[in-house]
Every structure is written in structure tokens, then in C-alpha cells.
N, C-alpha and C positions, 0 to 999 in steps of 0.2 A: 470841162473841168473834172477832175477827180475829187469827189466830195465825201467826207466822212461826217455822218450825223450821229452825235452822241446823245443818247436818251436813256432814261431809266424806265420809260413806259412805251410800249409798242404793241400793236396787235399781234396775237389775239387778245391781249388785255383790253377790256372794254371800259375805257375811261376817256375823258375829254382830252387829256394830255396825249394819249396814244393816237387819237384821231387827228389832232393838230399836226403831230410829227409826221404821220403817214401822209397827210395832205401836202406838207412841205416836200417830203421825199418824192412823192408822185409828180409834183410840179417841177422839181429839179430834173427828173428823168424826162418829162415832156419837153424840157428846154434843151435836151441833148446832152445832159451831163451823166457821168458814171458815178452812181451813188451807192455807198456802203453805209448801212445803219448798224452802229455798234451799240449793243444793248445787253441786258441780262436775260436769263430764262424767265418766262412768264410766271408771275406769282401774285399779281394784283387782281382783285382786292383781298383774296382769301388769306394771303400771307404764307402760302406754301406752294412748293413746286408741284407740277404734274408728275405723276409716277414715272413717266418715261424720261423725265429730265433730272431725276434726283442724283444721279451719279455722273453727270456729264460735266466736263470742264470747259469744253469748247464745241461749238457747232457752227458750221458755215452753211447757209442755205439761201433761199430767195423768197421775197414777198413781192409779187407782181414783177416789175422790172428792176427792183432793187436787190442788191446783195445784202444779206443779213449776217452779222457775226454776233452770236450769243455767247456770253462768257459766264464763268462761275461766279457766284456770290453766296455769302453765308446768310441763311435764314434760320433764326432761332427765336423762339417765343420766350424771351427773357427780358428783364429791364434793360433798356438801351438796345433792344434787338433791331429796331428800325434803323438806328444810326449805324449799327454794325453792318447791316445789309447795304446801306448806302456806301459806306467806306470800302467794304470789300469789293462791291461792284466797280467803284471808281478806281481802286488799285488795279483790278484786272484790266479795265479799259486803258489805264495809263501804261501798263506793261505791254499790252497789245500794240498800242500806237507807237511806243518807243522802239519796239523790237521788230515790228513787221517790215518786210522788205518792200511792201507796196507803198508808193508815195502818193500823198494827197496834196492838192492845191488849196483846198478850203476845209477847215474844221468848223462844224456847227454844233454848238452845245445847247440843248433845250433844257431849261431849268425852271423849277426845282427838280431834284435836290441840288443844293449848293455845292455838294461834294464833287459834282461833275466839273467844277472849276479846275481840279487837279489834272485829269486827263486832257481837258480842253487846252490849258496852257502848255502842258508837256507836249501834246501833239502838235500844236502850232509851232513850238520851238524846234521839235525834232524834224518836222517836214518843211520848215520855213514857209508855213502856210498862212493864208489869211484866216482870221478868227472871227466868227460870228456867234453872238450870244443871243439866244431867243429866250426872253424872260417872261414867264407866265405869271409868276408871283415874285415880288421884290422882297428879298431877304436882306437883313433880319426884320424889316419893317412889319411884314405880315405876321410873323411869329410873335412879335412884341404886341401887336394890336390884338391878337387872339388870347394874350395872357399866357402863352406857352413859354416865352423867354422873358427875362428881366433885361431892361435896356442896358444896365451896367453889368449884367452877368457875363460869365465866361463865353457861353455859346454865342450870344449876340455880338460881343466885341470881336470874337474870332471870325464870325461870319462877315462883319463889317470890314475887317482887314482884308479878307479874301475877296469880297466883291469889288472893293476899290481897286485892288491890283488887277482883277479880271477885266473890269470895265476900261481901265486905262490901257491894258494890253489889246483889247478887242479892236478890230477894224470897223465893226458894225455891231450895235446893240439894238435889239428889236424888243418892243414891249407891246402889250395888248390894250392898254388904255392910256389916255392922256395923263391921268394921275400918276401912273407908273413911270411914264416918260419924265415927268417933273421930279419924282423921287430920285431917279437915276441922275438927272442933270444936276440936282442939288449936291451931288458928290463931286462936282467939278468936272463933269464929263461934257465935252463939247457937243452941243446939240446937232452939229453937222454930221456926227456919226451915230445919231439916234434915229430910229424909224418906228413909226406906229404901224402895226399890222394886227388889227383887231381880231378877236374871235368873231366868227360870223356863221351864218347858216350854210349848211351843206345841201347838196341835192339829195332829197329824200323821196321815197315813193309817195304817191298820192293815196291817202286813206279816206275811205268813205266813213264819216262818223256815224256809228250805228245809233238808232233810237234807243232811248232808255228802257222803254217797254216795262215800266214799273220798277226798274232796278233803282237802288239808292243813288243819290247824287254823289258822284265820286270825285274827290280831290286827290291828285296824284303827285308824289315826289318820285322822280326817277333820276338817280345819279349816285355818286359816291357818298357814303355816310362817313366822311372824314371830319377832321376837327374844325374845318371852316364852315361846315354845314350846321345850322342851328336845329338839330333834331328835337331838342326839348320844346321849342316853340311849336313844332308840328304836333307833337303829342299833346301839349297843353291845349292847343286850338281844337284838336280832335275831341278832347275831354269836354270842352265847352259845347260841342255840337253832337254829343253822343245821343241825345234824345231828339235830334232834329232831322233824322233820316239822312245824315251825311256820313259817308265812309271815306276814310283816308287809306290810300293804297301806297305802299312804299316799295319801290323797285330798286334794288341795289344792295351793296354790302360795304363793309369798311370798319374802321376803328370803333365807331359808335353803334354798330348794328346790334351787338349782343346786349349792351346796356339798354338800348331802346326797347328791345323785346322784353327784357326783364321789367322795365318800368311799365310797359303796357299791361303786362300780366299782373304785376303787383298792384297797380291802381285800377285794374279792371276797366281799362280803356278798350272796350270790346269792338269799337267801330274802326279799328286799325287792322289792316291786312298786310303782312310782310311777304313779298313775292320772291325775295332773294335776287340774285344776279340773273338777268336774261340776256340772250344775244341782242345786239343792237336793233335788228329788225323787229323782234318781238317787243322790245321795250318801247319803240316808236309806236307800234300798234296799240300797246296799252295806253300810251299818252293820248293817241287819237281817239280812243274809246272813252276817255275820262271827260268830265265836264269842265275841269279847271286843273292847271298844273301849278305847283307851288315851287318857288325859288327862294329859300330862306338862307341868309348868311348871318354869321355872328356879328354882333355890334362891334364897330371899330374897323371892320374890313371895308376900306373905301375904294381900293384900286381894282377889285376883281369884277368881271362880268362873266358869270357862268355860262357855258355853251348850252346847258340844258334849257335855258330860256329860249334860245334860237330854235332848238329842236322842237319845243312845244309850239311855238308860233308857226314853224314850218309845216306841221301836220294839222294846223287849224284849231289848236286848242287854246282857249283863253288862259291868261297867265296872271298870277298874283306874285309880286316880288316883295318879299319881306326883308328889306335890306336898305342900306343908305349908299351914298357915294355913287360910283360909276354904274353899279347895277341898277340903282333906282333911276338914274338919269336915262340910261339906255332903255330900261323897261318902260318908263313913261313915254319916251319918244316913239316906241313901237306900239303903244296902246295898252300896256299892262296896268292893272290895278296895283298900287304901291302902298305898303304899310311900313311902319317903323320896325327896325330889327328888334327881335326879342319881345314884341308886344303881342302876346297870344290872344288877348281879347280883341284887338283890332283885326288880327288875321282871321279870327273866327267870324267877326262881323262882316268882313269882306267876302268870305266864303258864303255866309248866309245870304248876302245880297245877291250873289250870283245864283244861289240855289233857288231864289224866288223868281228868277227869270224863266220864261218858257223856252222850249227847245229852239224855236226859231230865233229868238233874241240871242241865245248862246251861240248858235251857229253863225250868226252875223258878226258877233264879237270876235269869234275865232277867225273868220274869214278876213276881217279887217286887219288882224294881227299878221295873218299869212301874207296878205298883200303888202303890208308895211315892210316885212322882212324881204320879200322878193324884190321890192323896189331898191334895196340896198345892194352893195357889192357882196357877192357870195364868197365863200371860203376859197374856191378855186381862183377867182379873180385876184383876191388879196395875195394869195401865195404866188401867183404869176408875177405880180408886181414886186414881191420880195425877191423872187428868183432873179429878176432883171437887176435889182440893186446889188445882189450878191455877185452877179456876173461882172458888174462894172468895177468891182474891187480888183479883178484880175486883168483888167484891160490896160 
């Protein structure tokens, strides 16, 4: 099959969405398909283009065995700048799919952002192609749950209109959690064209966890500091533990990074270290060196399971999940300690309990988590199953 994969995030951008899409594209190639990834020039999470890309409108290249088509989008640090970026990227992708002479059998759209519905439906119409929608977060549900949109507001109602049309047009809708599957089915979508393809662990290097050697007990958060992450609960928990020999290490960047740094400085939360963005291999090494990894989501987010939880388990690091819904269920099943979202006192107490363990006990806890993750299907197996389902659409 000739497959076009539409995505807003793709390596070298270091985020869970980019990693998932790359895993899917690689699996499609391994299955013998001709894959083109249509995306924008890298800008995440800093929100700016690399110097070499600033004046480019179009670039065709390759990533592994996939062809990549990178298209122009507008990046502006103004109110509404993120929406402008999404819309301009989607318009460019729509124009490319409508006017390209290359024909595609399957169009796959990885969402969010929801604006990719436009090139997805236009491309499927233009090429008379099968349409697959890979849903990482259900919109507008998640934006409403985070308090970003009002249920009766213009953005929520517009997004609801778009997703209903998109799901009805799709030949296959893929989601990462059972809750998300239920949310999509509740819109009248036949469950026969819904498929669960969970986030899962990837193959990662084996790291030897170094001894503490008198260093502070380190709790780490490694991931995007976006609006779904409860950065405030991390800082509040760190403040509770400031005098207990516990250090909080934050690896990553995003919309909340600057405000988090300002709060830590303003409130003299001196046991917080901001590392910024690191290459994936270095970030995994930092997680492996920490005593516990933290996975905090905002209250009300029920359908998300962050891949950072699998990363931490995969390198043998114990995990504390400060969330509810699917993240808490999955975390508990894999052996994580779970606390309620937004409860800084409970999070601090959970960290304190682990800090009281000796090194041998912490190592055993991390190894149990690693074994639990390895006993489940990994990302490559899940993506191979998804590829087989996609192939069946064209039979």
C-alpha cells in the first residue's frame, strides 16, 4: 500500500506523540508498505524553528525507510499563536494532499491537534483512500476536562462538529485507552470500526542503576511540561520535602516551563533542578539514575496513560502516579504507587515513604516494575497488530 501519515509531531521532536507515530511508520514499512510522513518543520517544545528551517516552504527527505514531507507553518508568539500554528500546518498539508500527483491508498491522521481533520478528510476524498484516525486524546473532552474550553463554548462546539464528521468518515478509529474508545463510541460510532492500540513500552537500553553514594534522594519528572501535566503539584510536593534531603529533577520543556521556574525561584523551592530538554537516550539515563519517577496529570483527565510511565518502568525506576482514571489503573496494575491528582501532601508522603527504603528495596521495586512491563505486549507488537488491521481495509 501507499500510505500517507499525517502528524504534527515527528522526530527529531522529542515527545511521546512523535515516538508513537515513528513506531507506527516503522511498522508499516516492515510490513512492506510505501510510507510518506507529512508533517511540519520541527519546533516542539521550544515553539520556534531551527535556524536552518526558518525560510523553508517545503522539504522532502527521509527518516529511516520512510519518506518525509515537511511543510511550512506559521510560528508566532502571540495570543492564539498555537492555534495559528495548527491551522497553517493543516492548510499546508491539505494543499499538498489535494495537489500532489502521488496517489495514496491509505491516509492515517494522528491526533491531536484536531485541525488535522481537514487534510485527513480532504486527502481521503482526493485519493479515494481509506481513512484511519489515530486518537491519542479525545477532543473536545480533554480540553473541557482541563478547564481550557467551556462545554458550550465556540471552540468545544466546533471541535465536536468536526470530530463527529471525522469519525463517521473514517474506516478505522484507533484509541489508546478503553475510556477513549467509550467516549468515541458514545458519539454513535460503530464499535466494529474502533480499535484499541495502547501506549506501551519500547525497547530501551539496559541501564545499571548507579548507587546513591551519599547523593540526595532524587524524584524525577521527565516529559513535556504541557497543560495536561500538573506541574504545580510537583513543585508543592517538592516544597513539602525541601528539608528532607529530597531533590526534584525536571527534564523537559513546554508551555508551563517558564512559570514553573519562576514559581520555584519566587517561593525559594531550592530542591528543584530544571534540566531542560535532553535527547531521549540521555533522558532515559537520568530516569535510570533517579530513585523514583513521577507521573502527574491534572484532575479530570481520565482517558490518558502517559508513555513516560512505561519509560520509567522499562529502565527499572519505581513510579508514583498522581492521577486518576486510566493512568491510575494502568499504574497500579504495573506496580506503581498511586496518589490522587492535585494532592501535593499525599504525593510528598509517597515520595517520603520511598526515600525511607534502602537501596536494595528500591532496586527490587524497580525490577518488579520492569518485569511487569516486559510481560506485556511492547510497542512494536501493538503496532504490528495495528498494521495488519489497516492492511485488511484494502483487501
